[in-house]
C-alpha positions as a printed Julia matrix, in Angstrom:
527×3 Matrix{Float64}:
 117.68   35.4   -17.83
 116.5    38.94  -18.23
 113.17   40.09  -18.65
 113.08   43.82  -19.79
 109.74   45.82  -19.87
 109.62   48.03  -22.88
 107.7    51.37  -23.29
 103.75   51.3   -23.27
 101.71   52.71  -26.1
  98.01   53.87  -27.11
  98.34   52.41  -30.65
 100.41   49.19  -29.9
 103.19   50.27  -31.89
 105.41   47.39  -30.82
 103.14   45.38  -33.26
 104.47   47.1   -36.16
 107.93   46.7   -34.7
 107.95   42.99  -34.49
 106.21   42.55  -37.83
 109.07   44.62  -39.36
 111.29   42.01  -37.76
 109.4    39.33  -39.58
 109.49   40.93  -42.87
 113.37   41.49  -42.59
 113.52   37.52  -41.83
 115.01   38.04  -38.6
 112.08   36.92  -36.35
 108.79   35.0   -36.61
 105.81   35.1   -35.03
 105.67   32.11  -32.37
 102.24   32.19  -30.75
  98.93   34.17  -31.3
  96.46   33.37  -28.68
  92.56   34.42  -28.0
  92.65   36.72  -31.16
  88.96   34.84  -31.86
  88.42   34.33  -35.27
  91.21   36.21  -36.63
  94.04   34.62  -38.7
  91.94   31.27  -38.61
  90.8    31.3   -42.37
  94.03   33.25  -43.64
  97.08   34.87  -42.13
  96.19   38.37  -40.21
  97.82   41.43  -41.36
  99.59   43.56  -38.93
  96.77   45.96  -39.24
  94.39   43.73  -38.1
  96.41   42.6   -35.09
  96.42   46.14  -33.97
  92.89   46.77  -34.58
  91.85   43.84  -32.59
  94.16   44.65  -29.51
  92.76   48.42  -29.92
  88.97   47.03  -29.79
  89.4    44.51  -27.0
  91.38   47.28  -24.67
  88.36   50.16  -25.32
  86.58   48.01  -22.75
  88.43   50.33  -19.93
  88.75   53.54  -21.5
  90.32   54.9   -18.38
  93.73   52.87  -19.62
  95.31   55.25  -21.96
  98.62   53.03  -22.92
  97.31   50.01  -22.72
 100.24   48.28  -24.68
 102.34   45.93  -22.23
 105.61   44.88  -24.28
 108.1    42.86  -22.57
 111.49   41.07  -23.95
 112.48   37.83  -22.37
 115.81   36.77  -23.3
 118.49   34.08  -22.04
 122.12   33.88  -22.34
 123.12   32.88  -25.81
 121.46   29.48  -26.5
 121.32   28.03  -23.15
 117.4    27.41  -23.66
 115.36   25.92  -26.74
 113.0    28.3   -28.17
 110.15   25.59  -26.44
 112.05   26.23  -23.02
 112.01   29.64  -23.26
 108.37   29.8   -24.61
 107.33   27.88  -21.75
 109.27   30.23  -19.23
 107.57   32.97  -20.82
 103.81   31.47  -20.36
 104.88   31.26  -16.51
 106.09   34.64  -16.14
 103.13   36.01  -17.74
 100.97   33.92  -15.55
 103.14   35.39  -12.2
 102.5    38.93  -13.57
  98.91   38.43  -14.15
  98.62   38.49  -17.79
  97.37   34.82  -18.47
  93.66   34.83  -17.36
  91.62   32.9   -19.68
  90.96   34.99  -22.94
  93.88   37.12  -22.37
  95.02   38.14  -25.89
  99.14   37.93  -26.89
 101.5    37.79  -29.57
 104.75   36.12  -28.84
 107.35   36.59  -31.4
 111.11   34.95  -31.68
 113.91   37.14  -32.56
 117.21   35.69  -33.88
 119.12   38.66  -34.69
 121.34   38.42  -31.96
 123.7    36.06  -30.08
 121.0    35.71  -27.47
 117.79   33.89  -28.28
 114.66   36.5   -26.92
 111.31   36.46  -27.34
 108.93   39.68  -27.64
 105.48   39.41  -26.0
 102.87   42.16  -27.0
  99.62   42.05  -24.93
  96.89   44.36  -23.2
  97.27   45.63  -19.72
  93.31   45.17  -19.99
  92.16   42.01  -18.43
  89.36   39.93  -20.39
  86.88   41.32  -17.66
  87.78   44.92  -18.22
  89.78   45.7   -15.14
  93.27   47.19  -15.41
  95.84   44.54  -14.73
  98.26   45.98  -11.7
 101.22   47.53  -13.22
 102.43   49.02   -9.62
 106.01   48.54   -9.12
 105.93   46.1   -12.28
 109.67   46.35  -13.02
 110.53   45.31   -9.66
 107.96   42.54   -9.09
 109.52   41.25  -13.04
 112.96   40.84  -11.38
 111.27   38.82   -8.28
 109.17   36.75  -10.81
 112.41   35.77  -12.86
 114.51   35.07   -9.8
 111.53   33.13   -8.34
 111.63   30.89  -11.66
 114.79   30.46  -12.0
 115.42   29.82   -8.37
 117.73   32.55   -7.72
 118.1    33.71   -3.97
 118.6    37.23   -5.14
 120.26   38.37   -1.63
 122.96   35.31   -1.59
 123.44   36.27   -5.53
 124.11   39.79   -4.78
 126.57   39.0    -1.86
 128.56   36.83   -4.22
 128.78   39.4    -7.05
 129.86   42.02   -4.68
 132.55   39.65   -3.47
 133.6    38.89   -7.18
 133.72   42.66   -7.54
 136.31   43.23   -4.86
 138.65   41.11   -6.28
 139.13   43.75   -9.11
 141.77   46.04   -9.44
 139.77   49.28   -8.96
 140.63   52.76   -7.5
 137.61   54.81   -7.32
 133.88   54.43   -6.48
 132.98   55.14  -10.17
 135.24   52.01  -11.21
 133.51   50.15   -8.81
 130.47   51.11   -9.78
 131.32   50.22  -13.62
 132.21   46.42  -12.27
 128.66   46.26  -10.59
 127.13   47.94  -13.75
 128.49   45.46  -16.01
 127.04   42.46  -13.72
 123.51   44.12  -14.14
 123.29   46.16  -11.12
 122.26   49.88  -10.63
 124.71   51.67   -8.39
 124.83   55.09   -6.72
 126.52   57.05   -3.82
 124.49   59.14   -1.35
 126.37   61.21    1.19
 128.37   58.32    2.83
 126.61   55.22    1.76
 126.69   53.37   -1.51
 123.34   51.65   -2.65
 123.43   48.36   -4.96
 120.32   48.03   -6.6
 118.55   45.27   -8.88
 115.41   44.59  -10.15
 113.76   48.11   -9.03
 115.05   46.86   -5.26
 117.78   47.81   -3.12
 119.85   44.73   -2.74
 122.6    46.1    -0.41
 124.0    49.01    1.42
 127.71   49.6     1.94
 129.49   52.42    3.83
 131.73   54.36    1.52
 134.78   54.33    4.12
 134.24   50.41    4.04
 134.41   50.37    0.34
 137.34   52.62    0.08
 139.31   50.15    2.04
 139.63   48.13   -1.34
 140.93   50.49   -3.29
 144.28   50.08   -5.14
 146.82   52.29   -6.38
 146.16   53.12  -10.26
 148.32   51.06  -12.51
 148.78   51.49  -16.23
 149.78   48.61  -18.57
 150.51   50.41  -21.84
 150.83   47.16  -24.07
 147.65   46.02  -22.78
 146.17   49.67  -23.39
 147.52   49.51  -26.85
 146.13   45.99  -27.65
 142.78   47.43  -26.02
 142.72   50.35  -28.38
 143.05   48.12  -31.67
 140.36   45.64  -30.32
 138.14   48.56  -29.75
 138.71   50.08  -33.43
 138.52   46.57  -35.19
 134.93   45.45  -33.6
 133.71   49.07  -33.82
 134.39   48.55  -37.85
 132.32   45.85  -37.98
 129.42   46.91  -35.3
 126.21   48.96  -36.47
 125.79   50.71  -33.27
 126.64   51.4   -29.68
 124.66   48.33  -28.48
 125.68   45.83  -31.0
 129.4    46.79  -30.06
 129.11   46.25  -26.36
 127.32   42.73  -27.06
 129.93   41.65  -29.53
 132.86   42.83  -27.26
 131.2    41.26  -23.91
 130.12   37.72  -25.86
 133.5    37.37  -27.65
 136.26   38.93  -25.68
 134.54   39.45  -21.77
 135.15   43.05  -22.6
 132.39   45.27  -20.96
 131.75   49.13  -21.88
 129.83   50.84  -19.15
 128.87   54.23  -20.57
 128.02   57.46  -18.53
 125.22   60.01  -19.6
 122.25   59.58  -21.87
 122.24   56.4   -23.72
 122.11   58.35  -26.98
 124.85   60.72  -26.16
 127.1    59.52  -23.57
 129.81   61.66  -22.35
 132.22   58.78  -21.15
 132.65   55.18  -20.86
 134.71   52.86  -18.49
 136.11   49.63  -19.76
 135.77   46.58  -17.5
 138.45   44.02  -18.73
 137.42   40.8   -17.38
 140.27   38.53  -18.56
 142.54   40.86  -16.58
 140.36   41.84  -13.56
 140.86   45.5   -14.28
 138.79   48.96  -14.6
 139.88   51.52  -16.98
 139.03   54.97  -17.94
 137.78   54.78  -21.63
 139.75   58.16  -22.5
 143.24   56.22  -21.76
 141.95   53.99  -24.29
 140.04   55.69  -27.03
 138.22   58.86  -26.67
 134.24   58.33  -26.63
 133.66   60.06  -29.97
 136.03   58.04  -31.9
 134.56   54.58  -30.26
 131.44   55.52  -31.17
 132.21   56.75  -34.88
 130.57   54.02  -36.73
 131.25   55.44  -40.25
 133.42   53.36  -42.67
 136.87   54.38  -43.29
 135.91   55.75  -46.67
 133.48   58.0   -45.06
 135.79   59.09  -42.15
 138.26   60.17  -45.4
 135.36   61.64  -47.05
 134.49   63.7   -43.85
 138.36   64.7   -43.25
 138.46   66.08  -47.12
 134.92   67.69  -46.8
 136.55   69.52  -43.44
 139.81   70.98  -45.34
 137.71   71.49  -48.2
 135.41   73.68  -45.95
 138.47   75.45  -44.09
 140.19   76.67  -47.34
 136.78   78.08  -48.34
 136.52   79.9   -45.21
 140.21   81.2   -45.89
 141.81   80.46  -49.0
 145.43   81.44  -47.59
 145.32   78.22  -44.86
 148.81   76.69  -44.68
 149.63   72.92  -43.64
 150.36   73.78  -40.48
 147.32   75.56  -39.57
 145.09   73.25  -41.3
 147.46   70.39  -39.36
 146.1    71.99  -36.17
 142.65   72.04  -36.71
 142.87   68.24  -37.89
 144.28   67.15  -34.41
 140.62   67.42  -33.23
 139.69   64.86  -36.25
 142.6    62.58  -35.3
 144.32   62.9   -38.49
 146.95   65.01  -40.31
 148.14   65.93  -43.78
 151.79   65.89  -45.13
 152.86   66.23  -48.66
 149.43   65.69  -50.16
 148.46   62.83  -48.48
 145.82   62.25  -45.36
 146.94   60.09  -42.32
 144.33   58.47  -40.2
 144.07   55.69  -38.1
 147.07   54.27  -39.53
 145.81   54.59  -42.97
 146.64   57.02  -45.75
 144.75   58.38  -48.77
 145.93   61.29  -51.49
 144.39   64.6   -51.14
 142.19   65.58  -54.17
 144.66   67.41  -56.5
 143.15   70.82  -56.3
 143.28   70.65  -52.42
 147.09   69.45  -52.66
 148.08   72.19  -55.07
 146.13   74.89  -52.97
 147.95   74.1   -49.78
 151.39   74.06  -51.59
 150.64   77.21  -52.93
 149.79   78.46  -49.59
 152.92   77.31  -48.01
 154.82   79.36  -50.99
 152.66   82.69  -50.13
 153.57   82.15  -46.64
 157.44   82.14  -47.6
 156.6    85.53  -49.73
 154.82   87.24  -46.94
 157.64   86.64  -44.83
 159.88   88.95  -46.82
 157.55   91.9   -45.96
 156.88   93.27  -49.44
 155.45   96.8   -49.36
 154.96   97.18  -53.3
 153.19   95.36  -55.78
 156.31   95.45  -57.52
 158.24   93.5   -54.77
 155.14   91.11  -54.54
 155.08   90.19  -58.25
 158.76   89.54  -58.24
 158.76   87.34  -55.21
 155.32   85.58  -56.81
 157.79   84.84  -59.65
 160.48   83.44  -58.02
 158.12   81.15  -55.83
 155.84   80.8   -58.57
 152.36   81.63  -57.21
 149.96   82.57  -59.76
 147.34   84.43  -57.0
 149.05   87.69  -56.54
 145.66   88.5   -55.15
 146.31   86.5   -52.31
 149.7    87.89  -51.18
 149.42   90.64  -48.4
 151.36   93.73  -48.76
 153.13   94.93  -45.46
 152.4    98.46  -44.02
 156.09   99.09  -43.01
 159.41   97.64  -43.12
 160.86   95.68  -40.13
 163.88   97.18  -38.41
 166.2    94.59  -40.06
 165.51   96.21  -43.58
 166.97   99.65  -42.14
 169.96   97.86  -40.61
 170.42   95.72  -43.85
 170.53   99.17  -46.13
 172.5   100.95  -43.7
 175.39   98.14  -44.03
 174.86   98.12  -47.89
 175.74  101.81  -47.87
 179.12  101.08  -46.36
 179.85   98.31  -48.61
 179.01  100.41  -51.89
 180.92  103.69  -50.26
 183.76  101.41  -49.98
 186.24  102.23  -52.92
 188.44   99.46  -52.1
 186.22   97.2   -52.51
 186.59   95.21  -56.13
 183.5    93.2   -56.07
 180.18   94.59  -54.29
 178.5    91.42  -55.11
 180.78   89.4   -53.24
 180.82   91.73  -50.36
 176.89   91.09  -50.34
 177.18   87.19  -50.88
 179.36   87.47  -47.5
 176.33   89.03  -45.85
 174.17   86.38  -46.98
 172.51   88.28  -49.87
 172.13   87.42  -53.46
 172.05   90.07  -56.56
 168.96   89.29  -58.82
 167.11   91.48  -61.12
 163.63   91.84  -62.58
 164.41   93.65  -66.02
 165.98   96.9   -64.91
 164.89   96.59  -61.26
 167.79   95.11  -59.23
 167.68   93.46  -55.74
 169.33   91.93  -52.92
 168.01   89.07  -51.36
 168.62   86.98  -48.32
 166.47   83.82  -48.5
 167.64   82.58  -45.29
 166.57   85.25  -42.9
 163.48   86.53  -45.86
 164.77   89.97  -46.53
 164.82   91.56  -49.83
 166.6    95.04  -50.38
 165.18   96.82  -53.89
 168.98   98.63  -54.88
 166.94  100.74  -57.06
 164.46  102.42  -54.78
 167.52  102.71  -52.06
 169.53  104.94  -54.78
 172.71  102.57  -54.95
 175.05  102.5   -57.89
 173.7    99.58  -59.85
 176.96   99.76  -62.02
 178.68   98.28  -59.21
 176.36   95.0   -58.91
 175.66   94.47  -62.82
 177.75   91.56  -64.0
 180.6    92.22  -66.43
 183.08   90.09  -67.92
 186.47   90.41  -66.33
 188.05   91.18  -69.68
 185.3    93.98  -69.9
 186.75   95.68  -66.7
 189.06   98.63  -67.19
 192.55   97.99  -65.26
 193.58  100.12  -62.3
 196.53  100.98  -64.59
 194.58  102.05  -67.33
 192.51  104.38  -65.15
 195.22  106.18  -63.56
 197.97  106.55  -66.41
 196.98  107.78  -69.81
 200.36  107.2   -70.98
 199.67  103.76  -71.65
 196.75  103.07  -73.85
 196.06   99.24  -74.28
 193.13   98.07  -76.51
 191.23   95.54  -75.12
 190.44   92.54  -77.47
 186.93   92.33  -78.87
 185.03   90.09  -76.26
 183.92   86.52  -77.6
 180.37   85.89  -78.68
 178.66   84.7   -75.3
 177.24   81.24  -75.27
 173.41   80.75  -75.54
 173.03   79.52  -72.0
 174.88   82.44  -70.6
 173.19   84.95  -72.59
 169.99   83.38  -71.91
 170.56   83.94  -68.1
 171.08   87.86  -68.57
 168.19   88.39  -70.38
 164.26   88.31  -69.46
 163.84   84.53  -70.13
 164.12   82.26  -67.28
 166.58   79.56  -67.15
 164.19   76.71  -66.27
 160.71   78.63  -67.22
 159.31   81.83  -67.77
 158.63   82.38  -64.12
 162.07   82.93  -63.41
 164.6    85.63  -63.88
 168.29   85.2   -62.62
 171.38   86.99  -63.14
 173.9    84.56  -62.68
 177.59   84.15  -63.68
 179.32   80.99  -62.75
 177.53   77.76  -62.53
 178.54   77.37  -58.81
 176.67   80.97  -58.29
 173.37   79.22  -59.5
 173.84   76.36  -57.67
 174.36   78.44  -54.55
 171.23   80.44  -55.54
 169.03   77.37  -56.08
 170.12   76.23  -52.1
 169.44   79.82  -50.8
 166.16   79.93  -52.25
 164.84   76.8   -50.31
 162.47   76.06  -53.03
 162.33   72.42  -52.97
 158.84   71.14  -51.92
C-alpha cells in the first residue's frame, strides 16, 4: 500500500485534474462528502466544486495553499474498490482530515494496473483551525504501516537482507536495489543511511557493506535480450513512468533513474529474475531508452537531420554524414537509412545529392588547378554541379614526378608506342576535343599533355596501316604506296569524335575493345 501526498495549491487544481480523468473515462467520482446542498438537485460542475472548497477554506486566511491532495494505491487489484475506500477513510481519520463537516472528494482511477484513489480536501478544519501538516509525509508512512499491521523496523531488516542476496559491485548498485523496493538511500562520510516514509530506518557502516561487493559480471546474451526487451516495451509506452510500471509489473525489471525526474542523466536496471544490477549504459543509452517517438517519427527525424547537414554543407559526403549519424545510432548505405534493425529509403533528392558528392570527392582528389581540368573531370564523373568542385591552388609533388617520367618516355625515340609506355605507368590517354590528358584513375593523377608541351602526334591514335614503316623513312629508293584505308565502322568513328560512346557526357579516345574495358575499370565509376 502506498500513500503519495501531492503538491498543495491555492486554486484547488487537483479538482480539474481528476475531473478531466472522469471526462476521458479513466476515472469516476466515488464519494463527495460535506458539500452542503451542492450536487443534491443536479450534479455539481468542476467549477462549483472548486468555488465551494475555496469558500470553505477562506475561514482561515493564513492558509495560503489549502489544497490537500493524496493518492492511495494498492498493488494490482489485491483490494476491491470498496476495501480501498474503507482504508482511505481510516487513513484520513489518522491524518486528521475526518472531523465532522470536513468536505472531500474521492475519485477512483483505473488508468493503470494498480487500483488507486485520489482524495482532494482542505487543510482547514471545520472549526477554522489549520490541520497539522508538520512532517506529514513521515506521518503518512507511519499511518500506512499502522493500518497495514507492518513493523517497519523488521520489514527494513528483511528488505536489506534480501538486497544483500543480489549481485552488486558498488554502493550505487546496492542503492538501486533498495530504491526499487521503495527506500531512499544516501551515503555520508563512512555511513550508509536507509530511509523510508521520511524517517531513517537503518544505518550501515560503508566498510561493512563493501564486504558484500562482488566482482562485476557480464552476461552478453542476457544483456542483448534485455536490450530488445527495453526497446520493445519503450515503443508501446507513453512515457518514462508508464515504461517503468509496465516492466516492473510484467517482467520484474526495475528501472532506477538518476538525476532530475524530467531529465535523468543515467539509470540502473535491477533484474529481479536474475538478482543482478546492471548499469543502463551497458544495455541502452538513457537518451535512446527515453525516446518514445514512433519508428516513422524517428526516421523522419533522421531525414531532417541529413537534410540540415546538406543545407549547411552541400558537398558533405556519405562518410562525413555517417560520422554525424553515429550519435543518432543510424547509418546510410546506398541510398538507404538503417536504424535500430529497420531500414527506409532516403528521399530521392537526398540520395542523388549524396551520390553526387561522392563523385565530387573523387574529382577533387585529382587536384584540378584549371577550369578546363575541372570541367573534363566533371564530364567523366557525370557531375552537373561544377560550381561545387574546388580548384587546387598548387599541384602535388607527384604531378611533377609524373611529368618528369613522361619526358623520358616521349624523348625515347626507340619507343614504338608512347601510349603503351604510359599505360605501363598506370595512365590512360584521353582527349577532350584537341586537348589530351593522361589520367591515372587509381592514384588520382591528371596530366594535361597540351599544357606540358608534349608531342601530341605521338599519342594520337593511328591505324597501323597509316603508320610509315622504318624502311620508308630511311630509304628513298624504294617507294611503296600504302593502300587506301578502309572506311571506319560507325562505332569506331564515334569513339574518335566528340560524341560519347554511352552518353553526351563521355568522350573517350579508344582503340580496341579491350582498351575500352580497361579504361572503364580504371575509372572506378561503378556506384
